[in-house]
N, C-alpha and C positions, 0 to 999 in steps of 0.2 A: 499335269497328268496326275492321276491318283497315286502312282508309285512314288511321286516326289513329295507327297504329303509329309508334314511334320508329325512324327509319331506321338508327340505330346498331346495331340487332340484326342487321343484315346485314353480317357480317364478311368478311374476305378469304377465309376458307376454310370458313366455316360460318355458321349462323344461331344466335344465342345471346342469351338475356336472362333476366331473373327472371320466373318463372311468376306470372301474375296481374297483374303490373305492366307488364312489357314484352311478354309473349307470352301470349295467351289461346287457348282452343280455337277461338274465332272466327277469330283470326289464323292459327292452324294450318291451318284448313280453306282459307282463302284462299291460304296458301303451298302447300298441296297442289295446289290448282287451278292456280296459276301455275307450279309445278314441272312439272306435266303438260304445260302449253302450251309451256314452254321446251323440254322433251325432244321434244315433237312437232315443234317448229320445227327443232331441231338435227338430228333424224333424217329430216326430210322426210316423215314418215308421220302420218296422222290419229290423234288421240288414241284413237279406237275400236280401233286396231290395236296400241296400246302394251301391253307387259307390264312392270309396275314392281314392284320388291321393296320390302318394308317391314319394318323391325325396330324394337325399342324396348329401352331399358335398364331398370335397376331404380329409376329415379327415381320418387318418389311420384306425380308428375304424369304419368308416361309413359303409363299406360293411356288416360287421358283425351285426352292430346295426340296420341298415335298414332292413336286412333280418329278424331280430327278431321282429321289429315293424310290418313288413308285415305278419309274421306268426301269430301274435296276431290278426290283423285285419281279416285275412282269417279264423282263428279259430272261430271267432264270426259269420262268414257267409257272410262277405262283399265281393264285387268284388273290387279288388285293381288294379288301373292303375299305373304301376310302370314306372316312367320316367327315372330311373337310376340316373346318376350323372349330376346334374343341379344346376344352381343358384336358390336361394330361390324364387325370383320373377317368375321364370319359373314354379315352383310348384303352385304359386298363379294363374298364367296364365292358367295352366292346369285345375285347379279347376273351374275358372271362365268361360273359353271359352267352356268347355265341360259340364257345368252345373252339376258338381259333388256335392255330398252331403257334402264333406269336403276333407281335405288333411293334410298330415303330412310330414314335411320336417326334415330329420335327419341332424342336423347342430348344431354347437356351435358358429356360427357367427364369431365374431372377437376375441374370447377368445383364450388363449394360447393352445399349442399343446396337452396337456393331456385331454382337455375337450371334452365332447360330449353332445348331447341334442336333443331337438325337438322344432320346431315351428308348431303350430296347427291352422287350420282354418276350418270354417264351410262352408255352401253353400254361393256362391258368393265371396269366398275367404275372408270372414269376420273373423277377428282374434278372437280366443278364448283368454280369459284373466283369471286371478285368480278368478274373479267374474262371468265369463260367460263360465265356462266349465273346466278350469284347476283345480280349487278347487274340482270339482266333480270327475275328474279323480284321483286326489290325494286321495280322500276319498275312492273311490272304490279300489284302489291299496293297500293303507295302512290299510284299514279296513278289508281286507280279504273277501270282499263281492263278488268277481268275481265268485267263484264256477266254475262249468263246463259250457262250451258253451251250449246254449239252443237248437241249431239246427245244421244242417250239415255245413260243411266247405264251404267257398266261393272259388273264383277263382282269378287268377292273369293274367292280360293282360299287356304285355310290350308295351310301347308307345314311339315314338320319337316326342317330342314337339318342337324341334329346328326350323324346317322350318316355322311352324305357328307362333311361337314367334317372329322370325326375321321379318316376314312380318308385324305383328301387331306393332312392335316397330318402324320400319322405316316409318310407316304411320303417325307417330307423327310429322315428319319433311318433308321438300322437299329436298331430297338428292342432287338434282342438284344445290342447293344454297350453299352447303358446299364448302368452299374454301380449297385449299391444305395447310392447317395450319400445322405447325410443333408441334407435340403433344407428350409429354413424358407420357406413361401410365405405372403405377405400379400396377400389379395385386396381389402383396403380396403372390404369389403362391397359390391364392385362385381360385374362380370360374369365375372371370372376363374374363380371357383369352378365354376359350371356349364359354362363354356366349356373351360377348360384342365384342370380337375380330373379329368374322366374319362380324359383322356389320361395324365396323370401317374400316376394310380392303376394303370395297366396296365404301368408300367415297372419295378416292383419297387423303388421308392425308399423310403427311410425319411423319410416326409413329416411335417412338423409344420405343420398347417393353421391359419392364423390369419385371422379376419375373412373367412371363406370363403363365408359365406352372403350373398346379395344383400340389402341393406337400405338403402333410400333415406334413412334417417335418419342414416346414417354415425355409429354410436354411439361409435366410438373416434377416428377421425381422417378428415379429408377425403381423398378418393381421388386425391391428387396427390403421388406419391412424389418429384417433383422438389424439393419444399419440404423442407428438412432436418427440420422438426418432424414431418412426416408419415412419415418413414422411420426415425425413431429407434427405434420399437418393433421393427421387423424387424432392425435392427442389434443391439439388445440381445438379441433372441432367438437370433440367430446365435451370438453370443458365449456366451450362457448354455447353449445346447444343443451347443456345439462342433460346429456344422454345417459342412458342406463349402461351402455357399453359401446365400444368401438371394435370393429373387426377389419383387419387389413389382410390382403392376399398377396402372394408373390406373382410373378408374371404368368406362369402356366397354371396357377391357382390350385396346385396340389398341396399348398401349405397355407394355413391361416394363422393370424396372430391377434391377440386380444388386448384391448385397453380397458381398464376398469373405469367405474363411474367417477373416480377421482382424477382420471387422466394418467394413470400409471400403467406402464407396460407390464403384462403378466408373463412371467418366465415359463418356458415350455415344460419344465418338470412340475411346476405347480399346476399347470393346465392338465398334464397327464394324471396327476393325483386326483383332481376334481372330476375329470371325465371317467376315470377308473371307478371312483365311488358311485357315480351315476349309473354306469353300466352294470356294476355289481348289484345294485339295488334291483335291477331288472333280471339279471342272470346270476343268481347267488352261487358262490363257490367256484367261479371261473378263474382262469389264469390270466394274469396281466404281465406283459413284457415291458421293461424299462431299460434305458441305456445306462452304461457304466458310469457316465458323468453325473447322473441325476442326484437331486436332493433325496435325503432319506425320507422326506415327506411322502414319496411314492410308495415304498414298501410299507411304511407305517400306516398310511391310510388304507392301502389294499388289505393289510392284515386286519385292521380294525373293521373293515367291511366284510370279512370272511372269505376273502379271495386269496390266491396264491401269487406272489410276486416273484418273477424270474428276471435276473439281470442279464443283459445282452450286450454283444458287441455293437459299436456304433455303425450305422449304415443300413440303407433300406434293403439291400440284398440279404443281409444277415437276419433282419427282423422278419422279412417275408418268408424266408426259408424255415426259420425256427417256428414261426407261427403255424405254418403249414404242417410241420412235423409234429409239433406238440399240442396244437389245438388252442393256443391262447386266444381269447376273444378280442383283445385290444392290446396295442402296444404304442408307446409314445417316446419320442426323442426330444432332447433339450432343444434341438434345432427347429422344432415345430412340425416334424413329420409325425402323423398319427395314423396307425394301421388298424384295420378292422377285418377280423376273420370272415364275417359275413359279407364283406365287400372284396372277395377274392384275395384277402390278406394284403390288399393294396393300401397305399397311403392316400388320404383324401383331405382336401381343403373345404369340402362341403359338409361332410358329416360332423366334424367337430363344431362347426357353426350352428348347425341344427340342434345338436345335443346340448350345447351350452344355452341356447335360447330356451329349450325345454326345461333344463335344470333351473335356470334363474326364474322362469315363470312359475315353477312349483316351489320355490324357496321364499321364505320371508326375509331373506338377507340378500344384499347386493353382491355383485362380484367383488367389489372392493372389500366388503366385510369378510367374505369367504376366503379371499386370498390374504387378507390382513391377518387372519388367524395363523396362516402358514408363515408369513413374513416375520411374525413375532416369535416363532419357534425355530425356524430354519434360516440360517444366515448364509447366503450363497454368493460366490464371487462372480459368477458368470464365467464364460470361457475367455482365457487370456493367452495370447500367442507370444512365443519368444523364439527368435531365430538362434539356432545353435549349429555348431559345425559338425558335431557327431551325436545325433539323437540317441543312438543305442548306448554309447558310452555314458551319456548323461543320465539315462534311465538306470543304468547299473549303479551309478553314483548315488542316485536317489534311493535305490533299494538298500544300499549299504548304510546310508545316513539314517534311514528309518527302519532298521532291522528289527527293532523291538515291536513293530506294529504288525497287525495282520496284513498280508500282502496277497494281491491277486494279479495275474498277468493275462487276463482275458483279452484286454485291449490296452496296450501300453502297460503301465503299472498303476495299480490302485493301492493306496496306503490308508488303512482304517484303524482309527483309535475310537474308544467309546464316545468321545464328545467332539470329534472332528475327523474329517477324512478328505482325501483328494485323489484325483486321477490325473495322470500325465500321459498323453498319447501322441505319437508322431503323426504329422500330416502325411497323407498319401502322395502328395505331389510336390511338397516344398520342404526345405530344411528347417522345419518348425516343430516345436513342442507346444501342445495345447494343455493348459492347466484349468481344471475346474475344482474348486475347493469349497467346503462347507464347514461351518462351526455350529454346534448346537448350544453354544454358550452365550454369545453376543455378537453384535456387529463389530465391535472393537476387537474381539478375539479373532473373528474371521479375518479382519484386515491384517492383524499381526501375523497370523499363520500364513496368510497369502503372501505377505512381503517376505517372510522367512523362506518359503519354498521358491518364490521367484528369484530371490538372491542366490539360492543354490543353482537354479536352472541357468541363470545368466552369468554366473561366475566364470 
């Protein structure tokens, strides 16, 4: 029964657990009901007046689980617009473009095969988080407070969002400017193939499609390109085919990752810097958001391009809310989430791919050359996790040790010196501290600084 669910499935930014063990269809129906009630409360409108979007990914459990979420929303009286099998950003587009009251995407994103879950948004595709709705859903489900629905059941409308989504996505670039680049694409048997594939096929590219068909068995590798073992295939293919670049997506395709023509993975902060430059060339003077972990390459390139760079807390809920409040045109996270004001402030795995293809087509330099300029100036550690018994005490110790530096506590603690800096932030769900460090001196200096800070963290 739903009341017996493990509370740990309710995460900071989504709901997620192993299908059949942590989350069942019965649980999903209860979550659907609670989600509807929370949206009703937030909007100040009765459930019978709500219009909610629903989508699902390619997980083997997704049809059953999505049907259960839908049953719960309908039981509470909502009208559900069911988009069927789509990428997560297509659900966001459905909610935003049709001015729905909210939406639920049945997905476990990049997680391994056994997982299932849901991503939740309110009006305007603004994400729910643990503090802005997910905690309330948890309390309703686990507290046994759902009871019987208050009114008559709602209805279901089946919708096809693909044509409108494709038109909106292509409007971000000039398709006639895209050159016939050779591009290796790895969909990871997730949602990229049916979502991004039709757009790429219209651009005259020399496409090498790999794992492009959705398959919840993930026969080759898990749909998480952030893990080196899951991106080795696309790296090898870029080198073998002498491609101009490679692009890999995660399972629900709301994140994409790039491999340059030398077969090197491109870090998310460097991609943020390049995409920001490209967008500022089209929209001078705009504001760009970047996360607290990022390389100084981001504010440096934004400043050079005449934009305003604003540092932000990590997490999509924080990016989307601040972008909505302050009007930033674009935001990027080290983790590969890229947000666009003109796409309902939502994150997208389609738009960065299109924009990068347009950027490279108009440049006389390859992605390897563009990123190479950054790699020779900015020496980054990547994110390194350490298990600690008391994260708060360790952060206090770090603050005392580097008391002569400029310090910020926007997200964990950030230590800034003129020629090096780092951020240490606690995990939302585990007893971990996450370190990101950068030197502006050399690779060797970065490694020495990294080892010094890690020794303090792990002492």
